[in-house]
C-alpha positions in Angstrom: 30.1 17.2 3.5 27.2 15.4 1.8 25.7 16.9 -1.4 22.8 19.2 -0.5 20.1 17.4 -2.4 16.4 16.8 -1.8 14.6 14.8 -4.5 11.4 14.1 -2.7 9.3 17.3 -2.4 5.5 17.6 -2.9 3.8 20.6 -4.3 0.2 21.6 -3.7 -0.7 19.5 -6.8 -0.5 16.6 -4.4 -3.7 16.5 -2.4 -1.8 15.6 0.8 0.4 18.7 0.5 -0.2 22.1 2.1 -1.6 24.8 -0.2 1.4 27.0 0.4 3.6 24.4 -1.4 3.8 26.2 -4.7 6.8 25.7 -6.9 8.0 29.3 -6.4 7.7 29.1 -2.6 9.5 25.8 -2.5 12.4 27.1 -4.6 12.7 30.3 -2.5 12.8 28.2 0.7 15.4 25.8 -0.8 17.5 28.7 -1.9 17.4 30.0 1.7 18.4 26.6 3.1 21.3 26.3 0.7 20.2 23.3 -1.3 22.0 22.6 -4.6 19.5 20.3 -6.3 15.9 19.4 -5.7 13.2 17.3 -7.2 9.5 17.7 -7.4 7.9 14.3 -6.9 4.1 14.6 -6.6 2.0 11.6 -6.1 1.1 10.2 -9.5 -2.5 10.2 -10.6 -4.4 10.9 -13.7 -4.6 14.6 -12.9 -0.8 14.7 -12.3 -0.1 13.2 -15.7 -2.2 15.9 -17.3 -0.5 18.7 -15.2 3.0 17.4 -15.6 3.5 19.3 -18.9 2.6 22.6 -17.2 4.8 21.9 -14.2 7.7 21.0 -16.5 7.4 24.3 -18.3 7.3 26.2 -14.9 10.5 24.4 -13.9 12.2 25.3 -17.1 11.2 28.9 -16.7 12.8 29.2 -13.2 15.7 31.5 -12.6 17.4 30.0 -9.6 20.8 28.8 -8.4 19.0 25.6 -7.3 18.8 22.9 -10.0 15.2 21.7 -10.1 14.1 18.3 -11.6 10.7 16.8 -12.3 10.0 13.4 -10.8 6.9 11.4 -9.7 6.1 9.3 -6.7 4.4 6.1 -7.9 2.5 3.7 -5.8 2.5 -0.1 -6.2 -0.9 -1.8 -6.9 -1.1 -5.2 -5.3 -4.2 -6.0 -7.3 -2.5 -5.2 -10.6 0.9 -6.3 -9.4 2.6 -3.3 -11.0 3.4 0.3 -10.5 1.2 3.0 -12.1 3.8 4.3 -14.5 5.7 2.6 -17.3 9.0 3.6 -18.8 7.2 4.9 -21.9 4.8 7.0 -19.9 7.7 8.4 -17.9 9.4 9.6 -21.1 6.2 10.7 -22.7 5.3 13.0 -19.8 8.7 14.3 -19.2 9.4 12.8 -15.8 13.2 12.7 -15.2 12.9 10.1 -12.5 10.3 8.0 -10.6 10.1 7.0 -6.9 8.4 3.7 -6.2 6.8 3.7 -2.8 4.1 2.1 -0.6 1.5 3.7 1.5 -0.3 0.7 3.1 0.2 -2.7 4.7 -2.2 -4.1 2.1 -3.7 -6.3 4.9 -7.1 -6.5 6.5 -5.9 -8.2 9.7 -2.7 -7.3 11.6 0.1 -9.9 11.3 3.6 -8.5 11.9 5.3 -11.3 9.9 3.0 -10.6 6.9 3.5 -6.8 7.2 7.3 -7.3 6.9 7.1 -9.9 4.2 4.7 -7.9 2.0 6.7 -4.7 2.3 9.9 -6.5 1.5 8.3 -8.0 -1.6 7.3 -4.5 -2.6 10.9 -3.3 -2.2 12.2 -6.1 -4.4 9.6 -5.5 -7.1 10.4 -1.8 -7.1 14.0 -2.6 -7.7 13.0 -5.0 -10.5 10.9 -2.3 -12.3 13.0 -0.5 -15.0 10.7 2.6 -14.7 11.5 3.1 -11.0 14.8 4.9 -10.2 14.4 5.1 -6.4 12.9 2.9 -3.7 11.0 5.5 -1.6 10.9 5.5 2.2 11.5 1.7 2.9 9.9 0.5 6.1 7.6 3.4 6.5 4.5 2.5 8.3 1.4 4.7 8.0 0.3 5.7 11.5 -3.2 6.6 10.4 -3.8 3.1 9.0 -2.7 1.5 12.3 -4.8 3.8 14.4 -7.9 3.4 12.2 -7.6 -0.4 12.3 -6.7 -0.4 16.0 -3.5 -2.4 15.4 -0.4 -2.3 17.6 2.0 0.4 16.4 5.4 -0.8 15.0 7.9 1.4 16.8 11.1 -0.6 16.1 13.2 -1.7 13.2 14.2 -4.9 15.0 11.3 -6.7 13.3 13.2 -6.5 10.0 15.7 -9.3 9.8 19.2 -8.4 8.6 18.9 -11.1 5.9 16.1 -9.1 4.2 18.2 -5.9 4.4 21.1 -7.6 2.7 18.8 -9.2 0.1 17.4 -5.8 -0.7 20.9 -4.3 -0.9 22.0 -6.9 -3.4 18.9 -6.3 -5.6 19.4 -2.5 -5.5 23.0 -2.8 -6.5 22.3 -5.3 -9.2 19.6 -3.1 -10.8 21.1 0.3 -10.2 18.1 1.3 -8.0 18.8 4.0 -5.4 17.4 3.5 -1.9 16.0 6.7 -0.3 17.1 8.2 2.9 13.8 9.9 3.8 13.7 12.5 6.6 10.0 12.9 7.5 8.8 9.4 6.7 11.6 7.5 8.4 14.3 9.5 10.3 12.0 11.9 12.1 8.6 10.3 11.7 6.0 11.3 14.3 5.0 8.8 16.9 8.3 6.9 16.9 10.5 6.7 20.0 13.9 8.2 20.0 15.5 4.7 19.8 13.9 4.3 16.4 16.2 6.8 14.8 19.3 4.9 15.8 17.8 1.6 14.7 17.0 3.1 11.3 20.5 4.5 10.9 21.9 1.0 11.7 19.6 -0.4 9.0 21.0 2.2 6.5 24.6 1.3 7.6 24.0 -2.3 6.5 22.8 -1.1 3.1 25.8 1.1 2.9 28.1 -1.7 3.7 26.7 -3.6 0.8 27.5 -0.8 -1.7 24.0 0.7 -2.1 23.5 4.1 -3.8 21.3 6.4 -1.8 18.8 9.1 -2.8 18.1 11.9 -0.4 14.7 13.3 0.3 12.8 15.3 2.9 9.3 14.1 1.6 8.2 17.6 2.5 4.4 18.3 2.3 4.8 21.7 4.1 7.4 24.4 3.7 8.7 24.0 7.2 9.5 20.3 6.5 12.0 21.2 3.8 14.6 21.9 6.5 14.5 18.2 7.5 16.6 17.5 4.4 19.6 18.5 6.5 19.0 15.4 8.6 19.6 13.2 5.5 22.9 15.0 4.9 24.0 14.4 8.5 23.3 10.7 8.2 25.3 10.5 5.0 28.3 12.2 6.7 27.9 10.0 9.8 27.9 6.8 7.7 30.8 8.0 5.5 28.9 7.4 2.3 31.0 8.8 -0.6 29.6 11.3 -3.0 29.6 8.9 -5.9 27.0 6.8 -4.1 24.6 9.7 -3.7 22.0 9.5 -6.4 21.4 12.5 -8.8 19.1 12.4 -11.8 21.6 14.0 -14.1 24.2 11.4 -13.5 21.7 8.5 -13.1 20.2 9.2 -16.6 23.5 8.5 -18.2 24.4 5.4 -16.1 21.1 3.6 -15.6 20.0 2.8 -19.2 22.7 0.2 -19.8 22.2 -1.4 -16.5 18.5 -1.8 -17.0 18.8 -3.0 -20.6 20.9 -5.9 -19.5 18.2 -7.4 -17.4 
Protein backbone atom coordinates (compact mmCIF):
# COMPACT_ATOMS: atom_id res chain seq x y z
CA UNK A 1 0.00 0.00 0.00
CA UNK A 2 1.17 3.50 -0.84
CA UNK A 3 2.26 5.77 2.02
CA UNK A 4 -0.70 7.80 3.21
CA UNK A 5 0.68 11.27 2.53
CA UNK A 6 -0.85 14.57 1.45
CA UNK A 7 1.64 17.41 1.12
CA UNK A 8 -0.55 19.91 -0.72
CA UNK A 9 -3.22 21.29 1.60
CA UNK A 10 -4.40 24.91 1.83
CA UNK A 11 -5.63 26.58 5.01
CA UNK A 12 -7.96 29.56 5.21
CA UNK A 13 -4.83 31.74 5.09
CA UNK A 14 -5.00 31.18 1.32
CA UNK A 15 -7.64 33.47 -0.13
CA UNK A 16 -8.90 30.68 -2.41
CA UNK A 17 -9.53 28.25 0.48
CA UNK A 18 -12.77 27.80 2.39
CA UNK A 19 -13.03 29.56 5.74
CA UNK A 20 -13.52 26.21 7.48
CA UNK A 21 -9.97 25.16 6.52
CA UNK A 22 -8.39 25.91 9.86
CA UNK A 23 -5.30 23.99 10.89
CA UNK A 24 -7.13 22.18 13.69
CA UNK A 25 -10.05 21.19 11.43
CA UNK A 26 -7.67 19.92 8.74
CA UNK A 27 -5.72 17.82 11.21
CA UNK A 28 -8.88 16.32 12.72
CA UNK A 29 -10.18 15.34 9.28
CA UNK A 30 -6.81 13.88 8.28
CA UNK A 31 -6.77 11.81 11.47
CA UNK A 32 -10.23 10.50 10.56
CA UNK A 33 -9.07 9.63 7.04
CA UNK A 34 -6.04 7.75 8.36
CA UNK A 35 -3.32 9.94 6.92
CA UNK A 36 0.21 9.52 8.22
CA UNK A 37 1.90 12.75 7.09
CA UNK A 38 0.53 16.00 5.71
CA UNK A 39 1.87 19.34 4.60
CA UNK A 40 0.33 22.79 4.72
CA UNK A 41 1.22 24.56 1.46
CA UNK A 42 -0.59 27.89 1.29
CA UNK A 43 -0.10 30.15 -1.71
CA UNK A 44 2.88 32.34 -1.03
CA UNK A 45 2.37 36.06 -0.70
CA UNK A 46 3.67 38.86 1.45
CA UNK A 47 1.02 38.18 4.09
CA UNK A 48 1.86 34.49 4.09
CA UNK A 49 5.53 35.19 4.76
CA UNK A 50 4.48 37.29 7.75
CA UNK A 51 2.05 34.64 9.01
CA UNK A 52 4.38 31.68 8.54
CA UNK A 53 5.99 32.11 11.96
CA UNK A 54 2.63 31.86 13.69
CA UNK A 55 1.54 28.90 11.58
CA UNK A 56 4.82 27.14 12.30
CA UNK A 57 4.26 27.60 16.05
CA UNK A 58 0.70 26.28 15.73
CA UNK A 59 2.01 23.19 13.94
CA UNK A 60 4.67 22.62 16.59
CA UNK A 61 1.99 22.83 19.30
CA UNK A 62 -0.17 20.13 17.73
CA UNK A 63 -0.76 16.86 19.56
CA UNK A 64 -1.65 14.45 16.78
CA UNK A 65 -0.59 11.06 15.40
CA UNK A 66 -0.39 12.79 12.01
CA UNK A 67 2.98 14.36 11.19
CA UNK A 68 2.42 17.92 9.99
CA UNK A 69 4.94 19.92 7.92
CA UNK A 70 5.02 23.54 6.79
CA UNK A 71 5.45 24.18 3.09
CA UNK A 72 4.55 26.88 0.58
CA UNK A 73 3.09 26.87 -2.92
CA UNK A 74 5.08 29.31 -5.03
CA UNK A 75 4.09 30.72 -8.40
CA UNK A 76 6.47 31.44 -11.26
CA UNK A 77 6.66 35.00 -12.53
CA UNK A 78 7.17 35.11 -16.27
CA UNK A 79 8.04 38.82 -16.11
CA UNK A 80 10.71 38.27 -13.45
CA UNK A 81 11.64 34.83 -14.81
CA UNK A 82 11.88 33.41 -11.30
CA UNK A 83 9.84 31.96 -8.45
CA UNK A 84 8.79 34.20 -5.58
CA UNK A 85 10.85 32.41 -2.95
CA UNK A 86 14.60 31.95 -2.59
CA UNK A 87 16.39 29.21 -0.70
CA UNK A 88 17.45 31.80 1.89
CA UNK A 89 13.90 33.03 2.38
CA UNK A 90 12.66 29.47 2.68
CA UNK A 91 15.07 28.81 5.53
CA UNK A 92 14.50 32.22 7.13
CA UNK A 93 10.72 31.72 7.31
CA UNK A 94 10.83 28.09 8.36
CA UNK A 95 9.33 26.49 5.26
CA UNK A 96 10.30 22.82 5.19
CA UNK A 97 9.59 22.51 1.47
CA UNK A 98 8.29 24.48 -1.49
CA UNK A 99 5.99 23.54 -4.37
CA UNK A 100 6.63 25.37 -7.63
CA UNK A 101 3.43 25.65 -9.66
CA UNK A 102 1.70 27.63 -12.41
CA UNK A 103 -1.80 29.10 -12.49
CA UNK A 104 -2.06 30.61 -15.94
CA UNK A 105 -1.25 30.03 -19.60
CA UNK A 106 0.58 33.40 -19.57
CA UNK A 107 -0.90 34.11 -23.00
CA UNK A 108 -3.27 36.74 -24.36
CA UNK A 109 -4.32 34.74 -27.39
CA UNK A 110 -4.99 31.02 -27.50
CA UNK A 111 -2.37 28.92 -29.25
CA UNK A 112 -2.28 25.28 -28.13
CA UNK A 113 1.31 24.76 -29.20
CA UNK A 114 2.39 27.83 -27.19
CA UNK A 115 0.33 26.75 -24.17
CA UNK A 116 2.17 23.42 -24.11
CA UNK A 117 5.58 24.95 -24.78
CA UNK A 118 5.29 27.59 -22.06
CA UNK A 119 4.05 25.15 -19.46
CA UNK A 120 6.85 22.73 -20.29
CA UNK A 121 9.36 25.57 -19.92
CA UNK A 122 7.88 26.31 -16.50
CA UNK A 123 8.24 22.67 -15.48
CA UNK A 124 11.91 22.63 -16.44
CA UNK A 125 12.63 25.93 -14.68
CA UNK A 126 10.96 24.65 -11.54
CA UNK A 127 13.24 21.63 -11.58
CA UNK A 128 16.25 23.90 -12.10
CA UNK A 129 15.43 26.07 -9.07
CA UNK A 130 17.21 24.84 -5.91
CA UNK A 131 14.49 26.36 -3.71
CA UNK A 132 11.72 24.26 -5.28
CA UNK A 133 11.34 20.73 -3.91
CA UNK A 134 8.21 19.73 -5.84
CA UNK A 135 6.79 20.49 -9.28
CA UNK A 136 3.12 21.10 -8.52
CA UNK A 137 0.19 19.85 -10.64
CA UNK A 138 1.94 19.58 -14.03
CA UNK A 139 -0.40 20.12 -16.99
CA UNK A 140 -3.11 21.70 -14.92
CA UNK A 141 -5.20 24.10 -16.98
CA UNK A 142 -7.26 26.76 -15.23
CA UNK A 143 -10.85 26.41 -16.44
CA UNK A 144 -11.80 29.90 -15.28
CA UNK A 145 -9.12 31.45 -17.49
CA UNK A 146 -10.27 29.51 -20.56
CA UNK A 147 -13.91 30.38 -19.92
CA UNK A 148 -13.16 34.07 -19.36
CA UNK A 149 -11.08 34.27 -22.55
CA UNK A 150 -13.60 32.15 -24.53
CA UNK A 151 -10.85 29.71 -25.51
CA UNK A 152 -11.42 26.06 -26.47
CA UNK A 153 -11.06 23.87 -23.40
CA UNK A 154 -8.13 21.43 -23.29
CA UNK A 155 -9.73 18.13 -22.32
CA UNK A 156 -7.00 15.68 -23.32
CA UNK A 157 -3.38 14.88 -22.50
CA UNK A 158 -2.69 13.85 -26.08
CA UNK A 159 -1.49 17.41 -26.77
CA UNK A 160 1.60 16.71 -24.63
CA UNK A 161 4.26 14.89 -26.69
CA UNK A 162 5.90 11.94 -24.94
CA UNK A 163 9.29 13.49 -25.77
CA UNK A 164 8.47 16.39 -23.43
CA UNK A 165 7.40 13.99 -20.71
CA UNK A 166 10.69 12.14 -20.90
CA UNK A 167 12.66 15.39 -21.00
CA UNK A 168 10.89 16.52 -17.82
CA UNK A 169 11.52 13.15 -16.19
CA UNK A 170 15.24 13.38 -16.89
CA UNK A 171 15.38 16.92 -15.46
CA UNK A 172 13.49 15.89 -12.33
CA UNK A 173 15.70 12.85 -11.71
CA UNK A 174 18.88 14.85 -12.31
CA UNK A 175 17.90 17.63 -9.90
CA UNK A 176 16.12 15.53 -7.28
CA UNK A 177 12.82 17.33 -7.87
CA UNK A 178 9.67 15.44 -6.98
CA UNK A 179 6.76 15.59 -9.43
CA UNK A 180 3.37 15.89 -7.83
CA UNK A 181 0.51 13.47 -8.28
CA UNK A 182 -2.27 15.96 -7.61
CA UNK A 183 -5.82 14.79 -6.98
CA UNK A 184 -8.14 17.77 -7.39
CA UNK A 185 -6.11 19.69 -10.00
CA UNK A 186 -5.35 16.73 -12.27
CA UNK A 187 -6.84 13.34 -11.42
CA UNK A 188 -10.38 14.46 -10.65
CA UNK A 189 -10.44 17.97 -12.03
CA UNK A 190 -13.89 19.31 -12.87
CA UNK A 191 -14.90 19.75 -16.49
CA UNK A 192 -12.63 16.95 -17.74
CA UNK A 193 -14.10 13.85 -19.46
CA UNK A 194 -13.65 10.41 -17.93
CA UNK A 195 -11.01 9.60 -20.56
CA UNK A 196 -8.75 12.31 -19.17
CA UNK A 197 -8.06 10.33 -16.00
CA UNK A 198 -6.67 7.37 -17.92
CA UNK A 199 -4.62 9.66 -20.15
CA UNK A 200 -3.14 11.38 -17.12
CA UNK A 201 -2.30 8.09 -15.43
CA UNK A 202 -0.57 7.03 -18.66
CA UNK A 203 1.45 10.26 -18.49
CA UNK A 204 2.45 9.45 -14.90
CA UNK A 205 3.41 5.94 -16.01
CA UNK A 206 5.98 7.36 -18.43
CA UNK A 207 7.46 9.49 -15.65
CA UNK A 208 7.56 6.45 -13.37
CA UNK A 209 9.30 4.41 -16.07
CA UNK A 210 12.07 7.04 -16.12
CA UNK A 211 12.65 6.77 -12.35
CA UNK A 212 10.90 9.94 -11.14
CA UNK A 213 10.17 10.50 -7.45
CA UNK A 214 6.57 11.55 -6.78
CA UNK A 215 4.97 13.79 -4.17
CA UNK A 216 1.34 13.17 -3.24
CA UNK A 217 -1.19 15.93 -2.74
CA UNK A 218 -4.92 16.51 -2.66
CA UNK A 219 -4.58 20.27 -3.27
CA UNK A 220 -7.56 20.56 -0.94
CA UNK A 221 -9.18 23.97 -0.53
CA UNK A 222 -12.21 22.57 1.30
CA UNK A 223 -12.45 19.91 4.01
CA UNK A 224 -14.39 17.46 1.84
CA UNK A 225 -11.58 17.54 -0.75
CA UNK A 226 -9.09 16.01 1.68
CA UNK A 227 -10.53 12.58 0.95
CA UNK A 228 -9.30 12.84 -2.65
CA UNK A 229 -5.79 12.10 -1.37
CA UNK A 230 -6.88 8.45 -1.47
CA UNK A 231 -6.95 8.68 -5.25
CA UNK A 232 -3.24 9.51 -5.33
CA UNK A 233 -2.50 6.45 -3.21
CA UNK A 234 -4.51 4.27 -5.58
CA UNK A 235 -2.54 5.58 -8.57
CA UNK A 236 0.75 4.85 -6.79
CA UNK A 237 -0.37 1.27 -6.15
CA UNK A 238 -1.66 0.87 -9.69
CA UNK A 239 1.65 2.00 -11.20
CA UNK A 240 3.69 -0.04 -8.75
CA UNK A 241 5.78 2.92 -7.60
CA UNK A 242 8.01 1.80 -4.71
CA UNK A 243 7.92 3.60 -1.36
CA UNK A 244 11.46 4.90 -1.78
CA UNK A 245 10.26 6.96 -4.75
CA UNK A 246 7.46 8.61 -2.79
CA UNK A 247 8.66 12.01 -1.59
CA UNK A 248 8.65 12.96 2.09
CA UNK A 249 10.08 16.22 3.49
CA UNK A 250 11.88 14.48 6.34
CA UNK A 251 13.81 12.21 3.98
CA UNK A 252 14.19 14.83 1.24
CA UNK A 253 15.86 17.33 3.56
CA UNK A 254 18.68 14.87 4.16
CA UNK A 255 19.09 13.77 0.54
CA UNK A 256 18.47 16.89 -1.51
CA UNK A 257 21.20 19.28 -0.30
CA UNK A 258 24.07 17.38 -1.85
CA UNK A 259 22.25 16.93 -5.14
CA UNK A 260 21.48 20.63 -5.43
CA UNK A 261 24.98 21.73 -4.43
CA UNK A 262 26.51 19.84 -7.31
CA UNK A 263 24.67 21.86 -9.96
